[in-house]
Backbone bond lengths (Angstrom), bond angles and torsions (degrees), N, CA, C in turn:
res aa  C-N    CA-C-N  psi(-1)  N-CA   C-N-CA  omega(-1)  CA-C   N-CA-C  phi
1 X - - - 1.406 - - 1.498 116.14 -
2 X 1.298 118.91 130.21 1.376 122.93 -179.27 1.476 109.99 -116.34
3 X 1.371 119.24 137.41 1.473 121.60 178.24 1.493 107.43 -106.25
4 X 1.349 116.12 128.18 1.460 120.55 177.87 1.532 110.48 -104.19
5 X 1.222 115.67 109.88 1.576 120.38 -179.58 1.532 108.43 -97.11
6 X 1.381 113.04 145.17 1.459 115.98 176.88 1.502 105.00 -156.44
7 X 1.397 113.91 173.51 1.387 120.14 172.54 1.493 116.11 108.29
8 X 1.347 119.75 -10.76 1.449 122.40 176.80 1.504 113.14 -63.70
9 X 1.332 115.42 174.29 1.401 122.52 175.66 1.538 113.69 160.43
10 X 1.300 114.19 -169.02 1.501 118.04 -175.16 1.477 107.06 -100.67
11 X 1.348 119.84 131.29 1.520 120.15 176.50 1.535 101.49 -141.47
12 X 1.375 110.40 162.07 1.398 120.38 173.62 1.617 114.01 -84.21
13 X 1.247 116.40 151.63 1.447 119.63 176.25 1.537 110.71 -47.84
14 X 1.363 117.43 133.61 1.454 119.60 179.94 1.540 108.93 96.46
15 X 1.298 118.87 -13.78 1.449 121.52 -176.93 1.557 113.76 -85.68
16 X 1.300 115.29 -165.20 1.472 113.51 -175.63 1.609 104.75 -148.82
17 X 1.352 111.14 157.06 1.459 122.87 168.40 1.502 109.77 -140.85
18 X 1.341 115.17 160.98 1.406 122.24 176.86 1.538 109.25 -127.73
19 X 1.328 114.11 118.87 1.485 118.58 -179.32 1.488 110.25 -98.11
20 X 1.304 114.89 147.57 1.436 119.52 -178.47 1.568 109.55 -127.73
21 X 1.334 116.11 147.25 1.410 116.32 176.61 1.563 106.45 -143.20
22 X 1.305 113.58 122.40 1.485 117.45 -179.30 1.534 113.63 -121.64
23 X 1.279 117.58 124.36 1.438 122.40 177.77 1.549 111.79 -67.95
24 X 1.302 115.85 146.26 1.488 120.93 -176.05 1.576 112.62 -72.84
25 X 1.252 114.68 -22.40 1.518 121.25 177.95 1.528 109.16 -131.91
26 X 1.287 113.49 164.38 1.441 115.15 177.56 1.470 115.29 -87.73
27 X 1.314 114.68 46.43 1.519 123.05 -177.12 1.547 107.86 -61.66
28 X 1.326 117.41 -31.56 1.470 117.89 -176.37 1.454 118.20 -96.47
29 X 1.410 113.36 25.10 1.471 115.40 -177.41 1.575 107.41 -86.96
30 X 1.280 117.80 -1.43 1.481 116.83 -175.50 1.509 116.17 -75.13
31 X 1.444 113.84 -13.11 1.371 119.20 177.90 1.562 114.78 94.74
32 X 1.352 117.41 -0.19 1.439 115.02 -177.50 1.510 113.66 -113.42
33 X 1.376 119.12 9.02 1.364 120.83 -167.57 1.558 110.60 -89.09
34 X 1.379 113.85 167.33 1.490 121.20 177.85 1.588 106.03 -130.86
35 X 1.218 116.04 132.69 1.526 116.14 170.80 1.545 108.65 -129.64
36 X 1.249 116.82 155.36 1.483 121.47 -164.75 1.587 108.65 -149.12
37 X 1.307 113.32 162.07 1.434 119.11 167.71 1.526 108.65 -121.49
38 X 1.382 112.03 140.89 1.444 122.87 175.40 1.449 108.25 -126.09
39 X 1.343 117.35 158.32 1.527 124.10 179.67 1.435 107.91 -124.86
40 X 1.326 116.37 146.61 1.566 120.06 166.99 1.349 109.54 -136.88
41 X 1.334 118.38 109.28 1.495 122.69 174.23 1.526 112.12 -83.16
42 X 1.310 115.94 159.72 1.417 120.47 -178.58 1.488 112.18 -51.91
43 X 1.398 118.07 128.19 1.444 122.89 178.03 1.493 117.57 71.32
44 X 1.350 114.58 12.90 1.446 121.51 -178.80 1.521 109.76 -122.11
45 X 1.325 115.50 164.23 1.432 122.38 172.80 1.497 110.53 -78.84
46 X 1.298 111.47 159.80 1.526 117.41 174.92 1.514 109.34 -66.64
47 X 1.382 113.59 136.38 1.447 119.22 178.74 1.466 113.13 -130.62
48 X 1.359 114.38 147.70 1.402 121.09 -175.25 1.549 109.41 -74.54
49 X 1.364 112.52 144.68 1.507 119.42 -179.93 1.499 108.59 -115.57
50 X 1.307 121.58 -56.31 1.371 124.96 -170.59 1.562 109.82 -168.72
51 X 1.363 114.40 154.96 1.468 118.27 -178.36 1.532 106.89 -142.97
52 X 1.351 114.59 158.23 1.409 123.76 179.74 1.536 109.87 -139.93
53 X 1.277 117.55 124.98 1.369 122.43 178.51 1.509 116.32 -105.94
54 X 1.414 114.30 126.93 1.510 118.94 -170.18 1.538 110.82 -56.38
55 X 1.289 121.42 -38.00 1.407 123.17 -166.96 1.593 112.58 -95.06
56 X 1.275 115.62 17.26 1.444 119.21 176.17 1.579 111.25 99.64
57 X 1.340 110.92 -174.34 1.469 114.02 -176.90 1.553 109.23 103.87
58 X 1.251 117.47 -13.37 1.558 120.23 170.21 1.507 106.47 90.26
59 X 1.371 115.30 161.61 1.459 115.58 175.57 1.478 110.30 -77.46
60 X 1.365 114.46 163.92 1.462 118.98 -178.99 1.547 105.10 -126.51
61 X 1.302 116.24 138.09 1.514 121.68 -177.08 1.508 109.26 -132.94
62 X 1.357 107.72 150.76 1.513 119.50 174.68 1.660 99.01 -79.28
63 X 1.389 106.33 152.30 1.547 111.81 -175.10 1.565 108.17 -58.82
64 X 1.377 118.86 -27.70 1.451 121.47 -174.83 1.601 107.19 -72.18
65 X 1.268 116.44 -25.35 1.446 117.16 179.25 1.500 116.21 -95.28
66 X 1.130 121.95 -12.67 1.506 127.39 -176.92 1.548 108.24 -60.42
67 X 1.298 115.73 128.15 1.450 117.85 176.40 1.513 111.53 90.18
68 X 1.260 122.16 -17.57 1.449 122.72 -172.62 1.535 109.55 -124.28
69 X 1.358 118.10 -35.15 1.450 118.82 179.19 1.478 108.17 -108.13
70 X 1.334 111.09 155.95 1.520 119.76 173.29 1.528 110.18 -139.70
71 X 1.286 111.46 129.79 1.536 119.22 -178.55 1.447 106.70 -105.38
72 X 1.339 116.34 138.60 1.503 119.22 180.00 1.541 107.89 -154.19
73 X 1.336 115.62 171.84 1.334 123.64 -171.69 1.572 110.48 -132.87
74 X 1.394 116.65 139.86 1.400 118.17 168.11 1.460 111.12 -103.55
75 X 1.280 113.62 116.10 1.489 124.63 -167.98 1.569 111.91 -58.91
76 X 1.282 118.36 -50.19 1.559 118.17 -177.70 1.466 114.04 -62.38
77 X 1.358 122.23 -29.39 1.354 121.03 -172.37 1.582 109.35 -113.22
78 X 1.297 117.76 -4.25 1.501 123.12 -173.33 1.529 113.51 58.92
79 X 1.376 115.05 19.21 1.435 117.12 177.08 1.477 114.57 -72.24
80 X 1.378 118.66 134.81 1.409 123.85 176.21 1.520 107.93 -99.63
81 X 1.374 114.49 133.94 1.459 119.53 178.41 1.564 108.44 -114.20
82 X 1.391 113.23 154.73 1.377 118.14 167.24 1.517 107.57 -138.53
83 X 1.398 114.24 108.79 1.409 120.64 178.47 1.442 107.31 -91.53
84 X 1.393 115.93 120.25 1.395 124.67 -170.90 1.558 105.51 -115.60
85 X 1.319 114.91 112.97 1.490 125.73 -178.71 1.481 111.33 -109.99
86 X 1.324 119.00 161.46 1.490 127.64 176.13 1.577 107.28 45.43
87 X 1.325 113.40 57.09 1.414 115.31 -175.80 1.536 111.69 -72.59
88 X 1.376 116.10 150.80 1.416 123.94 -175.97 1.576 106.65 -125.04
89 X 1.247 117.30 151.29 1.488 122.29 178.84 1.501 112.09 -49.39
90 X 1.228 122.19 -35.45 1.444 130.00 179.07 1.573 111.79 -68.07
91 X 1.327 115.74 -12.94 1.556 116.97 175.53 1.494 107.38 -85.11
92 X 1.316 121.07 -2.20 1.531 123.99 177.16 1.569 107.92 -57.46
93 X 1.301 115.83 118.73 1.496 117.31 -176.88 1.589 105.56 -171.32
94 X 1.283 112.31 168.54 1.460 118.84 164.18 1.603 106.78 -89.98
95 X 1.297 116.79 129.67 1.511 118.26 -174.63 1.496 103.89 -106.82
96 X 1.357 114.81 129.46 1.437 122.20 176.27 1.470 112.80 -109.12
97 X 1.300 123.15 138.72 1.502 121.61 163.58 1.501 111.32 -94.76
98 X 1.304 114.91 150.59 1.387 121.63 -178.82 1.572 108.29 -139.23
99 X 1.357 113.95 154.63 1.443 117.35 -177.10 1.512 109.92 -150.84
100 X 1.373 113.88 153.54 1.354 124.75 172.25 1.605 108.81 -144.60
101 X 1.287 114.15 152.22 1.452 115.10 177.74 1.425 113.91 -84.76
102 X 1.350 116.56 0.28 1.504 119.23 175.86 1.491 112.81 -95.90
103 X 1.278 116.33 147.55 1.505 118.87 169.47 1.439 113.57 -83.54
104 X 1.338 112.79 108.36 1.497 119.89 -179.13 1.490 111.38 -77.30
105 X 1.250 115.20 144.82 1.464 119.77 171.98 1.478 109.30 -76.07
106 X 1.353 114.84 154.72 1.471 119.33 -170.37 1.496 114.48 -46.69
107 X 1.326 113.10 -44.61 1.571 116.35 -173.09 1.546 108.86 -73.04
108 X 1.248 120.48 -7.78 1.546 116.94 179.43 1.523 111.21 -107.34
109 X 1.382 118.57 -3.30 1.456 117.65 -174.44 1.560 108.12 -69.72
110 X 1.197 120.68 -18.70 1.481 121.10 -174.96 1.522 112.64 -93.92
111 X 1.289 115.42 2.59 1.544 120.66 179.62 1.523 110.04 -96.28
112 X 1.258 117.47 111.80 1.462 122.92 -178.72 1.549 108.02 -57.33
113 X 1.298 119.43 -35.98 1.463 121.68 -172.90 1.543 108.73 -64.62
114 X 1.271 121.75 -15.67 1.434 123.65 -176.76 1.572 114.15 -85.93
115 X 1.435 113.28 -5.07 1.439 119.31 -177.71 1.573 108.55 -105.17
116 X 1.375 112.05 137.72 1.478 115.60 -172.87 1.502 110.22 -98.23
117 X 1.311 119.82 -16.47 1.508 118.38 -177.29 1.581 106.44 -130.32
118 X 1.353 116.53 149.41 1.435 121.66 -176.93 1.495 107.84 -142.89
119 X 1.295 117.57 143.66 1.452 125.19 176.89 1.495 109.20 -87.04
120 X 1.327 114.47 175.21 1.398 118.75 -174.11 1.487 117.27 -83.76
121 X 1.262 116.13 -4.58 1.488 122.25 177.87 1.471 116.31 89.52
122 X 1.340 119.32 148.38 1.524 122.31 178.80 1.448 105.58 -139.35
123 X 1.319 112.52 133.01 1.514 120.92 -173.80 1.542 108.48 -79.83
124 X 1.437 113.71 134.37 1.350 120.20 166.21 1.543 109.46 -121.72
125 X 1.319 117.01 125.27 1.464 123.50 178.57 1.464 112.88 -116.94
126 X 1.240 119.46 120.97 1.495 124.56 178.62 1.467 111.06 -111.69
127 X 1.297 114.09 121.26 1.487 122.86 -175.83 1.592 110.86 -97.23
128 X 1.235 118.11 147.03 1.439 120.95 -176.15 1.499 107.77 -93.46
């Protein structure tokens, strides 16, 4: 399974971007998968941003993303989106999408080790 991430770019603070992540196969059509977004800023470790589970349970967000970012899924294509609003310079990072065919419990959605597939990353740069 390959994950194709896109949508990054350069924006000014207060602006917005929408990231997309599409799996190469319909592996996640069974209804039990979990997909997520992580970010990695220069010199920092990868951090969880948001997750979406196919079979319900609601989206899960990092504290830094709550109120500003929205994660959603397009059912026909299994594409995962991350709408990022009110962007701040500290949001500057490479954003990676990740996926697993398992439904992760809420407390595990933020652990990168629980995901089996990773996209190549897309850069988001927010200028002040």
